[in-house]
C-alpha positions, 0 to 999 in steps of 0.5 A: 340812247340811254336815259336815266329816269330818276330826276324830279320833274318841276311839280315835284319841287313844291308842296306835299310828297307823300300820303293824302296831301300828295294825292290832293295836290296831284288832283288839283295839278290835274284840274289846273292842267285840264284848265290850261289846256282848255284855255290855250287851245282857245288862244288861236291866231290865223296863219296868213294866206292859209285857212288854218289857225294855230294856237297854244294847244301844243304848247300846253301839251308839251309843257305840261308833259315836261313839268308834270312827268309821265304818269301825272302828265298822262293822267292830265291829258287822257282826263282832258280827252275824256272830258272832250269826249263828253262834248265840252268845248275844250278843243281848238276848233270844236264848237257847240255844234261840233264836239265830242266823239264826232269832233275827235273822229274828224280831221284833228283825231290824229293830232289828239292821239299825238298829244297823248304820245307827245305828253308821255315823251316829254314826261319821260325826257323831263325824268332824264333831266332834258328840261333843265337846259335850253338845248335838251328842252328844245330837242324835247319839244322837237321829239314832242312835235314829231310825235304830234304831227306823225299820227296827225298827218297819217290820220289826214292821209287816211281820212281824205286820201294820200292824193291830197295836199296833206302836208299843206293841210297838216304841216307846213302852215304850222312850222313857224308857230311851232318854232316859236312855241318851241324856243319859248319852252326851251327858255321857260322851263330851264328858267323855272328850274333856275328859279327853284334852284335860287329859292332853295339857295 
């Protein structure tokens, strides 16, 4: 698959484009992104019949990747991980008692690795223009979800043993919620681009 990675991403359509002003804008976007990730991670709903919770965390991760592009998106997600590593309660299931390295090495560790991979992938696909149409954005979200689940499930298997119901713990309860989030992002990002086009028109 050949990707021409020369398209603007959404955050490049407004504000400064060079110099110190650009650096300040990027720093502000990183802060906003970290806050969005932290808030979205705490927006949770129970999955009926299971002990798991679904959150808006993956939605935030993937949309930030697409809106920010690979470099700024990667900077943002790594900064988010570093803040979480320091012990701040910013992850989906972290608490005042379970946080930092201890939390990150627990059952969600693989998914956190997947977050980094997914942000990078969505940023690259946005550079190729996949965020400008609903079908391609849905495809990009699907790629991102796969990149989150694969290391997440591998980590669960290594942590608890492959004889355990790993898919029932770490995949199937989340599929419906992720499908809804995928559809939502597939609408929102292309719509944002249409609004940008109208504003410039």
